[in-house]
C-alpha positions in Angstrom: -0.2 -0.2 0.1 1.2 3.4 -0.8 0.8 5.8 1.7 1.2 10.2 1.8 0.8 12.5 4.1 -0.3 16.3 4.0 0.8 19.1 6.9 -1.2 22.3 8.1 0.1 24.4 10.5 -1.8 27.5 10.0 -5.3 28.3 9.3 -4.4 29.9 5.6 -2.4 27.5 5.1 -5.1 25.0 5.5 -7.1 27.0 3.4 -5.0 26.8 0.4 -4.7 22.9 1.1 -8.3 21.9 1.8 -9.2 21.1 -1.6 -6.2 19.1 -2.6 -7.1 16.8 0.6 -10.5 16.7 -0.3 -9.2 15.5 -4.3 -6.3 12.8 -2.8 -9.5 11.5 -0.8 -10.9 10.1 -3.8 -8.0 8.5 -4.4 -8.3 6.3 -1.5 -8.3 2.4 -1.4 -6.7 -0.3 -0.3 -3.7 0.6 -2.1 -3.2 4.5 -1.3 -4.1 5.9 2.0 -3.7 10.1 2.9 -2.9 10.8 5.8 -3.6 14.6 7.8 -1.2 15.8 10.0 -1.9 19.0 12.0 0.8 21.1 13.7 1.1 24.6 15.0 -0.9 27.1 15.3 -3.8 25.4 14.5 -2.9 23.5 18.1 -2.3 26.8 19.9 -4.9 28.6 22.2 -3.0 32.2 21.3 -4.1 31.8 17.7 -7.4 30.1 17.8 -7.0 26.5 18.3 -8.3 26.5 14.7 -7.6 23.1 14.7 -11.7 23.3 15.1 -12.1 24.3 11.8 -10.5 21.6 9.9 -13.6 19.7 8.4 -11.4 16.4 7.2 -10.3 13.8 9.6 -7.0 14.3 11.4 -4.8 11.0 11.6 -1.9 12.8 13.8 -1.5 16.2 16.0 1.8 17.6 16.2 1.9 20.4 19.1 5.2 21.9 18.2 6.3 25.7 20.3 4.4 28.8 18.5 6.5 31.3 20.6 7.4 34.8 18.4 8.9 37.3 20.6 12.4 36.6 19.1 14.7 35.2 17.1 15.6 32.2 19.3 12.0 32.0 19.4 11.6 30.7 15.7 14.8 28.6 15.9 13.5 27.0 18.8 10.1 26.4 17.4 11.8 24.9 14.1 14.2 22.3 16.1 10.9 21.3 18.5 9.6 20.3 14.4 12.4 19.0 13.3 13.1 16.4 16.1 9.2 15.7 16.0 8.2 15.3 12.8 11.6 12.9 12.2 10.3 10.6 14.8 7.2 10.7 12.8 8.2 10.3 9.2 10.9 7.2 10.4 7.4 5.6 11.9 5.0 6.2 9.2 7.2 5.4 6.6 4.8 7.7 4.6 5.9 7.7 0.2 5.4 10.9 0.2 4.4 14.1 2.0 2.5 17.3 1.0 4.0 20.5 2.3 2.8 24.3 1.1 4.3 27.3 0.9 7.9 29.1 2.8 6.7 29.2 7.1 9.7 28.3 8.9 8.6 25.2 10.8 7.8 24.0 7.0 11.5 24.0 6.8 11.8 22.4 9.4 9.7 19.4 8.4 11.1 19.7 5.0 14.6 19.1 6.4 13.2 16.4 8.9 11.7 14.4 5.4 15.4 14.9 3.6 16.8 13.1 6.6 14.1 10.2 6.4 14.6 10.2 2.7 10.3 11.0 2.2 9.5 12.6 -0.8 8.4 15.7 -1.0 5.9 17.9 -2.8 5.5 21.1 -2.9 3.0 23.9 -3.6 3.3 27.4 -4.1 7.1 27.5 -5.0 9.2 29.7 -7.0 7.2 32.8 -5.8 9.3 35.9 -4.7 7.7 38.2 -1.7 11.2 40.4 -0.7 10.1 41.9 2.4 9.5 38.7 4.5 11.8 35.5 5.8 9.0 33.7 3.4 11.3 34.5 0.1 14.6 32.5 1.2 12.9 29.7 3.2 10.2 29.0 0.1 13.3 28.6 -2.2 15.2 26.6 0.2 12.1 24.2 0.6 12.0 23.7 -3.0 15.4 22.2 -3.6 14.4 20.1 -0.9 11.2 18.8 -2.6 10.4 15.9 -5.8 7.5 17.3 -7.1 6.5 21.0 -8.0 3.0 22.3 -8.3 3.7 26.2 -8.5 0.4 29.1 -9.0 1.3 31.0 -12.3 4.2 30.9 -15.5 6.7 33.3 -13.5 6.9 31.4 -10.6 7.2 27.7 -12.6 10.1 29.7 -14.2 12.0 30.6 -11.2 11.5 27.0 -10.0 13.3 25.7 -13.1 16.1 28.4 -12.5 17.1 26.8 -9.7 18.0 23.5 -11.3 15.2 21.3 -10.6 14.1 19.7 -14.1 11.1 20.8 -16.0 9.3 17.6 -16.3 9.1 18.0 -12.0 7.3 21.1 -12.2 4.2 22.0 -12.8 1.7 24.9 -13.1 -1.7 24.5 -12.5 -2.6 27.6 -10.6 -3.7 28.0 -7.4 -5.7 26.7 -4.9 -7.5 29.7 -3.9 -8.9 30.3 -7.2 -10.6 26.9 -6.6 -11.8 27.9 -3.3 -13.4 30.8 -4.4 -15.3 28.8 -7.2 -16.4 26.3 -4.4 -16.2 27.6 -0.7 -17.0 31.7 -1.0 -21.0 30.8 -1.3 -22.5 32.8 1.8 -24.5 35.5 1.1 -22.9 39.3 2.3 -25.8 39.3 5.3 -25.0 36.0 6.4 -21.2 36.3 6.8 -21.4 39.7 8.5 -24.2 38.1 10.4 -21.8 35.3 11.3 -19.4 37.4 13.4 -21.8 39.9 15.0 -22.2 42.9 12.4 -25.3 44.0 10.6 -25.4 45.4 6.8 -22.4 47.6 6.4 -19.7 49.1 4.1 -16.5 47.2 5.2 -13.2 46.6 4.3 -11.4 43.1 5.2 -7.6 43.4 7.0 -4.8 41.2 7.5 -1.7 42.4 9.0 1.6 40.5 9.6 4.8 41.0 10.5 7.4 42.4 7.7 10.0 40.1 8.8 12.9 41.4 6.8 12.9 44.8 8.5 14.2 46.1 10.9 11.3 48.7 11.7 9.5 48.8 14.8 5.7 46.4 15.1 4.3 49.3 17.0 4.8 52.2 14.7 3.6 50.3 11.5 0.5 48.8 13.5 0.5 53.0 14.7 0.6 54.4 11.3 -2.1 51.4 10.4 -4.6 52.3 12.8 -4.6 56.0 12.1 -5.2 55.0 8.5 -8.3 53.0 10.1 -9.4 56.5 11.9 -9.6 58.4 9.0 -12.5 56.7 7.5 -14.7 56.7 10.4 -18.1 55.6 8.5 -16.1 52.6 7.2 -15.9 49.1 8.9 -12.4 47.6 9.4 -13.2 43.8 10.1 -9.2 42.7 10.6 -8.0 38.8 11.2 -5.1 38.5 14.0 -1.7 37.7 12.0 0.2 35.0 12.3 3.2 33.1 14.8 5.6 35.4 12.3 8.0 37.0 15.1 6.5 40.0 15.8 3.0 38.8 15.3 2.3 38.5 18.9 2.5 41.7 19.3 0.7 42.5 16.7 -2.2 41.2 18.1 -1.5 43.0 21.2 -2.2 46.2 19.6 -5.0 45.5 17.6 -7.0 43.8 20.9 -6.1 47.0 22.8 -6.9 49.1 19.9 -10.2 47.2 19.2 -11.3 49.2 22.6 -10.8 52.6 21.6 -11.6 52.2 17.8 -15.4 52.2 17.5 -15.3 51.6 13.7 -12.7 48.6 14.4 -13.3 44.8 14.5 -10.7 42.2 15.6 -11.2 38.2 14.9 -8.5 35.7 16.1 -9.6 33.6 12.5 -12.8 33.7 10.3 -12.3 30.7 9.1 -12.0 29.7 5.4 -15.4 30.1 3.8 -16.6 33.1 6.0 -13.1 34.9 5.2 -13.6 34.3 1.8 -16.9 35.1 1.4 -16.1 38.5 3.2 -14.0 39.2 0.9 -16.3 38.6 -1.6 -18.6 41.5 -0.8 -16.0 43.6 0.5 -15.2 47.6 -0.3 -11.6 46.3 -0.1 -8.9 44.2 1.1 -6.5 46.0 3.0 -2.4 45.3 4.4 0.2 43.1 3.5 -1.6 39.4 3.4 -1.1 37.2 0.4 -4.7 37.1 0.1 -4.9 40.4 -1.1 -2.9 39.5 -4.2 -3.9 36.2 -4.8 -7.4 35.9 -3.9 -8.7 39.0 -3.9 -8.9 40.1 -7.7 -10.5 36.8 -8.7 -13.8 38.7 -6.7 -12.8 41.9 -8.5 -12.1 43.8 -5.3 -9.6 46.4 -4.9 -6.4 45.4 -2.3 -4.5 48.0 -0.6 -1.1 46.3 -0.2 0.6 47.8 2.5 4.7 47.6 2.5 7.3 45.0 1.1 6.4 42.0 2.6 4.4 41.3 -0.9 7.0 42.5 -2.9 7.8 40.5 -6.1 4.6 38.6 -6.3 2.8 38.8 -9.9 0.3 41.3 -9.2 -3.1 42.6 -10.8 -3.7 45.8 -11.6 -6.4 45.5 -8.5 -3.6 46.4 -6.5 -2.5 49.1 -5.0 0.8 49.4 -3.3 1.8 51.9 -0.4 4.6 52.7 1.6 3.8 52.0 5.6 2.9 55.5 7.0 -0.6 56.8 7.4 -0.6 59.3 4.6 0.2 56.5 2.0 -2.2 54.1 3.4 -5.2 56.4 3.4 -3.9 58.1 -0.3 -4.4 54.2 -1.4 -7.4 53.7 0.1 -9.4 56.9 -1.5 -8.1 55.6 -4.7 -9.4 51.9 -4.1 -12.9 53.5 -3.3 -12.8 55.7 -6.7 -15.3 54.0 -8.8 -13.5 54.8 -11.7 -11.1 52.1 -9.9 -13.3 49.3 -9.2 -14.4 49.5 -12.8 -10.3 48.6 -13.1 -10.9 46.0 -11.0 -14.1 44.7 -12.7 -12.0 43.8 -15.9 -9.2 42.0 -13.7 -8.4 38.2 -15.0 -6.0 36.4 -12.4 -3.1 35.1 -13.3 -3.6 32.2 -10.7 -5.6 29.9 -12.7 -9.0 28.8 -13.6 -10.2 26.9 -9.9 -9.4 23.2 -11.0 -5.5 23.5 -9.6 -6.5 20.9 -7.0 -8.0 18.0 -8.6 -4.7 18.1 -11.2 -2.4 18.2 -8.5 -4.2 15.3 -6.7 -4.1 13.2 -10.5 -0.5 13.7 -10.4 0.7 13.2 -6.9 -1.5 9.6 -7.2 -0.3 9.0 -10.4 3.6 9.9 -9.9 3.2 8.0 -6.4 1.3 4.6 -7.6 3.9 4.2 -10.7 6.7 3.7 -7.4 9.7 5.3 -9.8 10.4 8.8 -7.4 14.7 8.8 -7.7 15.7 11.1 -4.9 19.0 11.8 -6.9 18.1 14.6 -8.7 20.6 16.2 -11.5 20.4 19.4 -11.5 18.5 21.0 -14.6 21.2 23.5 -16.0 20.2 26.5 -18.0 22.8 28.8 -20.3 23.9 31.6 -18.5 24.2 35.0 -20.0 27.6 36.7 -18.6 
């Protein structure tokens, strides 16, 4: 029997993996088994215990440290994940493990897979995010991985540029577009009512730490909140930050601000269905999350992207980039609200696929694993370099 694993550590990551897991389940038989491993902030009260939002069979729960006040905390978290996942992979002897993205714990899990000769099937490689540690983490995971499922053509070329053979790199698009087609099914009224709000005009917001900068998190959030205060007639629905270094501090500041700012509502987690449904009807999406770059344009909703965290990602015309200072954020929001700009957004075509990524990814994984021809002794694929 062939057995593969899928690992999820955060709410956002599970949202992207969920359609792939469902498609892989369609192939399950006495000869092919899929196991779901849950770890990271999913199992943390501090980050909302989002394991409760997982609507699938969970085979293993692996608690790891999620403290994020310093670089030492992040390294300790990685060490914890490395030891525990090495033990798991040695015990279970998976024929492959599905990992997504670029988070620090995923790098540790990828190393554990490499050390135990467990093939990695990596989603969302090849992107660039110059303002975050994710940039080098993502490319590092790429080099440990065997199969690559990228979200766009530019990323496919980058993975090949990193020396990965083209016949192991597949551009099927982003599973976030799958979710938009199949998961965002709440009406505006239902979505707002589910978080205790009545019908209103609102912005959906997420602000994560910019981990490659030395700027003060307090100053960045102060500017962000000052911009929110400049639009008292709008409601700002904010989801809390992830467990990157500085994330816990951002969440503390948001909790404090919610008590003082009448039009600010802060939530630890909204869940994929509710989050995307709220995105669908938002006046604009504000912050520095990848969801503003990838998912939001597919809804024809404006994005105000703050700072450099997502710099380098393939973007649509509906994305307005601005600085981290209050004045820049305010001016970008004003532009997002203009009728002419909303008309531009209505014409945007997403560069991230057609909404059928998950079924293609699952089919390819099942085929490769079933053929039993995986050879982890990869040959570096050289390309011509112009000197």
